[in-house]
C-alpha positions in Angstrom: -42.3 13.6 44.0 -46.2 11.8 43.0 -49.1 13.8 43.6 -51.2 13.1 46.4 -55.1 13.7 46.0 -56.3 17.0 48.0 -59.9 17.0 47.1 -62.3 15.0 49.3 -63.7 11.5 47.8 -66.9 12.4 47.8 -66.7 15.8 46.1 -64.1 13.8 43.7 -66.7 11.3 43.1 -69.9 13.6 42.3 -67.6 15.6 40.1 -67.0 11.7 38.3 -70.5 10.8 38.1 -71.4 14.6 36.9 -68.8 14.5 34.1 -70.1 10.7 32.9 -73.8 11.3 33.2 -73.3 14.8 31.1 -71.0 12.9 28.0 -73.7 10.3 28.1 -75.9 12.4 26.8 -73.7 14.2 24.0 -71.6 11.7 23.4 -72.2 7.5 24.4 -69.1 6.8 22.5 -66.9 9.4 24.6 -68.8 8.5 27.8 -67.5 4.5 27.6 -64.1 5.8 26.7 -64.1 7.8 29.9 -65.5 5.3 31.9 -62.8 3.3 30.2 -60.1 5.6 31.2 -61.2 6.0 34.8 -61.3 2.3 35.1 -57.4 2.2 34.7 -56.4 5.1 36.5 -55.0 5.0 40.2 -55.5 8.0 42.7 -53.1 8.0 46.1 -54.1 9.3 49.3 -51.7 10.5 52.2 -50.5 7.9 54.3 -52.0 8.7 58.2 -49.1 9.2 61.0 -48.7 5.4 61.7 -48.3 4.2 58.2 -45.7 6.8 57.9 -44.0 5.3 61.1 -43.9 1.9 59.8 -42.3 2.9 56.8 -39.5 4.1 59.0 -38.6 0.6 60.3 -37.8 -0.4 56.8 -35.3 -0.1 54.3 -36.5 1.5 51.1 -35.5 0.3 47.8 -36.2 0.7 44.4 -36.9 -1.6 41.1 -37.2 -0.9 37.5 -39.7 -2.7 35.9 -41.4 -1.6 32.4 -40.2 1.8 32.6 -41.8 2.2 36.0 -40.1 2.8 39.6 -41.6 0.7 42.3 -40.9 1.7 45.2 -39.8 -1.3 47.6 -40.1 -1.6 51.4 -38.4 -4.4 53.3 -38.3 -5.7 56.9 -36.0 -8.3 58.6 -32.9 -9.7 57.6 -32.4 -11.0 54.2 -31.9 -14.9 55.0 -35.1 -14.9 56.8 -38.6 -16.7 55.7 -39.2 -14.1 53.4 -43.1 -12.9 53.3 -44.8 -10.7 50.4 -47.0 -7.9 51.0 -49.9 -6.9 47.6 -52.4 -3.9 48.8 -55.2 -3.4 47.1 -56.7 -0.7 44.0 -55.9 3.0 45.5 -54.1 1.4 48.4 -50.4 1.4 49.5 -47.7 -1.1 50.6 -47.8 1.0 54.5 -51.7 -0.4 55.0 -50.2 -3.5 55.1 -47.6 -2.6 57.6 -49.5 -3.7 60.9 -48.4 -7.5 59.7 -44.8 -6.3 58.4 -44.0 -5.3 61.8 -45.2 -8.7 63.3 -44.2 -11.1 60.9 -40.7 -9.6 61.6 -40.2 -9.7 65.4 -41.3 -13.2 64.4 -38.1 -14.1 62.4 -39.4 -13.2 58.6 -38.4 -10.7 56.5 -41.2 -8.9 54.8 -41.7 -7.4 51.5 -44.1 -4.5 50.3 -44.1 -2.7 47.6 -46.2 0.6 45.7 -47.5 -1.2 42.7 -47.5 1.7 40.1 -49.6 4.2 39.7 -49.6 3.2 44.1 -48.0 5.6 47.1 -44.9 6.2 46.1 -44.2 4.1 43.1 -44.3 5.8 39.0 -47.1 5.6 37.0 -50.6 7.3 37.1 -53.0 3.9 35.7 -52.2 0.4 35.8 -54.0 -3.2 35.3 -54.3 -6.6 36.9 -51.1 -7.7 34.7 -49.2 -5.3 35.3 -49.2 -6.1 39.0 -49.0 -9.5 38.2 -45.4 -9.0 36.0 -44.5 -6.7 39.2 -45.1 -9.3 42.0 -43.2 -11.8 39.5 -40.1 -9.8 39.0 -40.1 -9.7 42.7 -40.8 -12.8 43.6 -37.9 -13.5 41.0 -35.5 -11.1 42.7 -36.2 -11.9 46.0 -37.5 -15.2 46.6 -37.9 -17.9 47.5 -41.1 -16.9 49.4 -42.7 -18.3 52.0 -45.9 -16.7 51.8 -48.0 -13.8 50.8 -50.4 -11.7 51.7 -52.9 -9.3 49.7 -55.8 -7.2 50.2 -58.5 -6.5 48.2 -57.5 -6.3 44.5 -54.0 -7.3 45.6 -55.8 -10.6 46.0 -56.9 -11.4 41.8 -53.3 -9.8 41.0 -51.3 -12.4 43.5 -53.8 -15.3 42.5 -52.9 -14.4 39.3 -49.0 -14.1 39.2 -49.0 -17.4 40.9 -51.2 -19.0 37.8 -48.3 -17.2 35.4 -45.5 -18.9 37.3 -44.3 -16.8 40.6 -44.0 -19.5 43.4 -45.1 -18.7 47.1 -45.6 -21.1 49.3 -49.2 -20.0 51.0 -51.0 -17.3 50.2 -53.3 -15.0 52.3 -56.4 -13.5 50.7 -58.0 -10.7 52.6 -61.3 -9.1 51.1 -60.7 -10.1 48.5 -62.9 -10.0 44.8 -63.9 -12.6 43.4 -63.8 -12.0 39.6 -62.7 -8.3 37.6 -66.5 -9.5 36.0 -68.5 -8.5 39.4 -65.7 -5.4 39.8 -66.5 -3.9 36.8 -70.5 -3.9 38.0 -69.2 -2.7 41.4 -67.9 -0.1 39.4 -70.8 1.0 37.4 -72.8 1.0 40.5 -70.5 3.5 42.1 -70.1 5.8 39.6 -73.8 5.3 38.7 -72.7 4.5 35.3 -76.0 3.2 32.5 -76.5 0.1 31.3 -75.6 0.9 27.6 -72.1 2.6 28.4 -71.4 -0.2 30.8 -71.7 -2.3 27.9 -69.8 -0.6 25.8 -67.2 -0.1 28.5 -67.3 -4.3 29.1 -66.9 -4.2 25.2 -63.6 -2.1 25.1 -62.0 -4.6 27.9 -62.3 -7.5 26.2 -60.8 -5.8 22.7 -58.0 -4.6 25.3 -57.6 -8.2 27.0 -59.3 -10.5 25.0 -62.5 -12.0 24.9 -61.7 -14.6 27.6 -60.8 -12.0 30.6 -64.1 -12.5 32.3 -62.5 -16.1 32.5 -59.1 -15.5 33.3 -59.3 -13.3 36.0 -61.9 -14.9 38.3 -60.1 -16.5 41.1 -62.3 -19.7 41.5 -61.0 -20.3 37.8 -57.2 -19.0 38.8 -57.4 -21.4 42.1 -57.8 -24.5 40.2 -54.4 -24.2 38.6 -53.5 -23.9 42.6 -52.7 -26.3 45.5 -51.1 -24.3 47.8 -52.6 -23.4 51.6 -54.8 -20.3 51.2 -56.3 -18.5 54.0 -59.2 -16.5 53.1 -60.5 -13.5 55.7 -64.1 -11.5 54.9 -65.6 -9.3 57.2 -70.0 -9.9 57.0 -69.5 -5.9 57.1 -67.3 -5.3 54.6 -69.5 -3.1 51.9 -67.2 -2.8 49.5 -66.7 -6.2 48.8 -69.4 -8.3 49.9 -68.2 -11.4 51.9 -70.2 -13.5 50.3 -66.9 -12.8 47.2 -65.0 -14.6 50.0 -67.4 -17.4 50.3 -67.5 -18.3 46.4 -63.3 -17.9 47.0 -63.2 -20.2 50.2 -65.2 -22.9 48.0 -63.6 -23.3 44.7 -60.1 -23.1 46.9 -59.9 -26.9 48.5 -57.0 -26.3 50.6 -58.1 -23.5 52.7 -59.6 -22.0 55.5 -61.9 -19.2 55.8 -62.0 -16.7 58.3 -64.7 -14.4 58.9 -64.8 -11.6 61.0 -67.8 -9.1 62.4 -67.6 -5.1 61.8 -63.8 -4.7 60.5 -65.2 -3.5 57.1 -63.0 -3.6 54.3 -59.8 -1.7 55.8 -60.3 -1.6 59.6 -59.2 -5.8 59.0 -55.8 -5.1 58.0 -55.2 -3.5 61.5 -56.7 -6.2 63.9 -54.5 -7.3 66.4 -56.4 -11.0 66.3 -56.4 -10.9 62.4 -52.9 -10.2 62.4 -51.6 -12.8 64.8 -54.0 -15.6 62.6 -52.4 -14.5 60.0 -49.0 -15.2 61.4 -49.6 -18.3 63.0 -51.0 -19.6 59.1 -47.8 -18.5 57.8 -45.3 -20.1 61.2 -47.1 -23.3 60.8 -44.8 -25.8 59.0 
């Protein structure tokens, strides 16, 4: 049984900020190591009742990948066109459950999964390439896939998996960041990390993933390798990932459509009926 966060997010944030601030005074080296650890650390949050109800309508399966037990949820029959759901950081498959229900009713099979360190899957940390490998395994085991729907960080993971050989015919990116570099900067701003500690953390990431990490994990760079159709949805009131990131992705993705919404923010957009209809139409279109 995985552990769920019981403290309020605001309290967790304040404790984390204070810990980094104190360690920065004592040892910048250790502060950078803590920040690097926190970058990969995941947190699970209790699902609201509406998500629990959605999961009750799915078939549950587990997939063993790299010593991790990955929880899968499947809606619809095996011989139907298949759609993959990819949630964001500290999210879970059930957050995209409204898409699953609508697509299943429209004659699709939908497969969602909890990424390593998320939801009901094992582990307590993960990273972009690890989630990308999970996507590749699911596509290999359950494909072919007509489409993939991603939210937030899941968009970077899904696009990376496509550049690594996963085959999906269409992609929907909802509230996706454009680069890992910008995510690191946002992460530092949220945790109030000093510039010298941020620089050390970025150097650690280069040691872990290569000096080209900022180019390799850039949505505009990855999209240049793709020709498939894309639907990009972003809300102009998104406080987690600014709408300009969606606009950057759209400019790089020639075979894409950008839809900008208002008043839905970063997460409510996943339950908006108009957007669910738009996504379903995009996927079902020839």
